[in-house]
C-alpha positions in Angstrom: 14.4 22.7 99.3 11.7 24.4 101.3 11.7 28.2 101.1 13.1 30.0 104.2 12.7 33.7 104.5 15.8 35.8 105.3 14.5 36.9 108.7 13.9 33.2 109.6 17.4 32.3 108.5 18.9 35.1 110.5 17.1 34.0 113.6 18.2 30.4 113.1 21.8 31.5 112.6 21.7 33.8 115.7 20.4 30.8 117.8 23.2 28.6 116.4 25.8 31.3 117.2 24.6 31.3 120.8 24.6 27.5 121.0 28.1 27.4 119.6 29.3 30.0 122.1 28.0 27.7 124.8 29.0 24.4 123.4 32.6 25.1 122.6 33.6 26.3 126.1 31.7 23.3 127.6 33.7 21.0 125.3 36.9 22.6 126.5 36.0 22.1 130.1 35.0 18.5 129.4 38.4 17.9 127.7 40.2 19.3 130.8 38.2 17.2 133.1 39.0 14.1 131.1 42.7 14.8 131.3 42.6 15.4 135.0 40.5 12.3 135.6 42.8 10.0 133.7 45.9 11.4 135.3 44.8 11.4 139.0 45.4 8.2 140.9 45.8 6.9 144.4 49.2 5.6 145.6 48.0 2.1 144.7 47.4 3.2 141.1 43.6 3.2 141.3 41.6 6.2 140.0 40.7 8.8 142.6 37.5 10.6 141.4 37.2 12.9 144.4 40.8 14.2 143.9 40.1 14.6 140.2 37.0 16.7 140.8 38.9 18.9 143.3 41.7 19.4 140.8 39.2 20.1 138.0 37.4 22.7 140.1 40.7 24.4 140.8 41.5 24.4 137.1 38.2 25.9 136.0 39.1 29.6 136.7 42.4 29.3 134.8 40.9 27.5 131.8 38.0 29.9 131.7 40.4 32.9 131.7 42.4 31.4 128.9 39.3 30.8 126.8 38.0 34.3 127.4 41.4 35.9 126.5 41.6 33.7 123.4 38.1 34.7 122.3 38.6 38.4 123.1 41.8 38.5 121.0 40.0 36.7 118.2 37.0 39.0 118.5 39.0 42.2 118.2 41.7 40.9 115.9 39.9 38.3 113.7 40.0 40.6 110.7 43.8 40.9 110.9 44.2 37.2 111.5 42.1 36.3 108.4 44.0 38.9 106.4 47.4 37.5 107.5 46.2 33.9 106.7 45.0 34.8 103.2 47.5 37.6 102.4 44.6 40.0 101.5 44.9 43.7 101.3 42.4 46.6 100.9 41.1 47.1 97.4 41.0 50.9 96.9 38.1 52.4 95.0 40.4 54.1 92.5 42.1 50.8 91.7 38.9 49.1 90.6 35.8 51.1 90.2 34.1 48.2 88.5 34.1 46.1 91.7 33.0 49.0 93.9 30.2 49.8 91.6 28.9 46.2 91.6 29.1 46.0 95.4 27.5 49.4 96.0 24.6 48.8 93.5 23.8 45.4 95.2 23.9 46.9 98.7 21.7 49.8 97.6 19.2 47.3 96.1 18.7 45.6 99.4 19.3 48.5 101.8 22.4 47.3 103.5 25.6 49.1 104.4 28.5 48.5 102.1 31.1 46.2 103.5 34.9 46.6 103.1 36.4 45.2 100.0 39.7 43.3 100.0 41.7 41.5 97.4 44.0 38.5 97.3 46.7 38.5 94.7 46.1 35.0 93.3 45.2 33.8 89.9 42.7 31.4 91.4 39.0 32.2 91.2 37.5 32.5 94.7 35.9 34.8 97.2 34.6 34.9 100.8 32.9 37.1 103.3 33.9 37.7 106.9 33.2 39.8 110.0 31.4 39.6 113.4 29.8 43.0 113.4 28.7 45.6 110.9 31.8 47.7 110.8 34.0 44.6 110.3 32.0 43.0 107.5 34.2 42.4 104.5 34.0 40.8 101.0 37.3 39.5 99.8 37.9 38.6 96.1 40.9 37.1 94.4 42.6 38.9 91.5 41.7 36.0 89.3 38.0 36.1 89.9 37.9 39.8 89.2 39.8 39.5 85.9 38.2 36.3 84.6 34.5 36.7 85.3 32.1 38.8 83.3 30.2 41.6 85.1 27.1 39.6 85.5 29.0 36.6 86.8 31.1 38.7 89.3 27.9 40.4 90.4 26.4 37.0 91.2 29.5 36.0 93.3 29.5 39.3 95.2 25.7 38.9 95.8 26.4 35.4 97.2 28.9 36.8 99.7 26.6 39.7 100.6 23.9 37.1 101.4 26.3 35.4 103.8 26.6 38.7 105.6 22.8 39.4 105.6 22.1 35.9 106.8 24.7 36.2 109.6 26.5 33.2 108.2 29.8 35.0 108.6 29.3 35.2 112.4 28.9 31.5 112.6 32.0 30.8 110.5 34.2 33.1 112.5 33.1 31.7 115.8 33.8 28.1 114.6 37.2 29.2 113.2 38.1 30.7 116.6 37.1 27.8 118.8 38.1 24.9 116.5 41.5 26.7 116.3 41.9 26.2 120.1 41.7 22.4 119.8 43.9 22.4 116.6 46.5 24.4 118.5 46.5 22.1 121.6 46.7 19.0 119.4 49.7 20.5 117.6 51.5 21.4 120.8 50.7 18.1 122.4 51.9 16.1 119.4 55.1 18.1 119.1 55.8 17.8 122.8 55.2 14.0 122.7 57.4 13.7 119.5 60.2 15.8 121.0 60.2 13.7 124.1 60.4 10.5 122.2 63.1 11.7 119.9 65.1 13.0 122.9 64.8 9.6 124.5 64.0 11.1 127.9 63.6 8.0 130.1 63.3 10.1 133.1 60.3 11.9 131.6 58.6 8.6 130.9 59.5 7.2 134.3 57.9 10.2 136.2 54.8 9.9 134.1 55.4 12.9 131.8 55.3 10.7 128.7 52.0 9.2 129.8 50.6 12.6 130.6 51.4 13.9 127.1 49.8 10.8 125.5 46.6 11.4 127.5 46.6 15.1 126.6 47.2 14.2 122.9 44.4 11.6 122.8 41.9 13.8 124.7 42.6 16.9 122.7 42.4 15.0 119.4 39.0 13.6 120.4 37.8 17.1 121.4 39.1 18.4 118.1 37.1 15.9 116.2 34.0 16.7 118.2 34.5 20.4 117.5 34.8 19.5 113.8 31.4 17.8 114.1 30.0 21.0 115.5 31.4 22.8 112.5 30.0 20.3 110.0 26.7 20.5 111.8 26.3 24.0 110.5 23.8 23.2 107.7 25.1 23.1 104.2 21.8 24.7 103.3 23.5 28.1 104.1 25.3 27.8 100.7 22.0 27.1 98.9 20.4 29.9 100.8 23.2 32.3 99.8 23.0 31.0 96.2 19.2 31.5 96.0 19.4 34.8 97.8 22.0 36.0 95.2 19.8 34.8 92.4 16.9 36.8 93.8 19.0 39.8 94.4 20.5 40.0 90.9 17.6 38.3 89.0 20.3 36.4 87.1 20.6 32.9 88.5 22.3 31.8 85.3 25.1 34.3 85.9 26.0 32.8 89.3 25.8 29.3 87.8 28.2 30.3 85.1 30.5 31.8 87.6 30.5 28.6 89.7 31.4 26.6 86.6 34.5 28.7 86.1 35.4 28.7 89.8 35.2 24.9 89.9 38.1 24.6 87.4 40.5 26.9 89.3 39.6 27.8 92.9 42.6 26.6 95.0 44.0 29.6 97.0 47.1 29.1 99.1 46.3 30.2 102.7 48.1 29.7 106.0 45.0 28.4 107.8 42.9 25.4 106.9 40.1 26.8 109.0 40.0 30.1 107.1 39.9 28.2 103.9 36.5 26.9 104.8 35.1 30.4 104.4 35.7 30.5 100.6 32.8 30.2 98.2 34.4 26.9 97.0 37.0 25.0 99.1 37.0 21.4 97.8 40.6 20.0 98.5 42.7 19.2 95.4 42.9 15.5 96.3 39.2 14.9 97.2 38.8 12.5 94.3 42.2 10.9 94.5 43.3 7.9 96.4 41.6 5.1 98.4 40.0 7.5 100.8 39.3 10.3 98.3 35.6 9.5 98.3 35.4 10.4 102.0 36.3 14.0 101.3 32.7 14.9 100.8 31.9 13.7 104.3 34.2 16.4 105.8 33.2 19.2 103.5 31.5 22.3 104.8 30.1 23.0 101.3 27.7 20.9 99.1 29.2 19.7 95.8 29.5 22.6 93.4 27.8 20.5 90.7 24.7 20.3 92.9 24.8 24.1 93.5 25.0 24.7 89.8 22.1 22.3 89.1 20.1 24.0 91.9 20.6 27.5 90.3 19.7 26.2 86.8 16.3 25.1 88.2 15.3 28.8 88.7 
């Protein structure tokens, strides 16, 4: 992998953040237009593009307002949302001086402000970084990873998460979690509404076109959700290699992070309330990735490279 300086990586990620902030709202508007277009007909049942465009233009202010409100809520409350999804709580300095000393020493070595430190009461070995701005930057560790790893290994994991903060990867991840969550929410609502209507056997609803409308909303929102997932997967997996190599450079102990990843790979499954938030962990391979007929496809939908490749990459240092 070609060497990329930290400033170059930060600039790339800033550009990607801006592009995502533009792409996701455009995708939402495109989905709204598709729903309006496929549900607007003349009296003879033929499509009416002009009427659809008029209806879409009228809907733009409302849709834009909803998106802005959604994003503002996420912007100011994303930390609480992530904490609720993971069940994390602040790790007080007096509770674990070992962790605070490791974080402080690493931050001092690269001249960065120390982030908040939180803990998840789980025996699993995992960690992640989050935050949109400096005062919100947080490194979250599980109880298991704190207790099971040696100092050098834990230092490597913390350095990896600090590199995500320095490279502005955390901003990209939070933005994608926010916007992908919109489509996931709409899909769930549309599916439940459609299912409820069918179970209720509402013939009147089907007769007046309500059932057809829900089917169209469900299909369009699902397609939009899949496209948003493509946006998320388009975020280069190199960011994990960048964080690994940056951590190795920061600690001068690539073997320590490699050893930590080996231990993490055996027991890393943390129970969280949001699948999107789970993508932020240092390792998030699903339990059933290698099981079943479609198990081999799991890697296609992974936001992280295989942990074995990351270990091999570190061992080359």
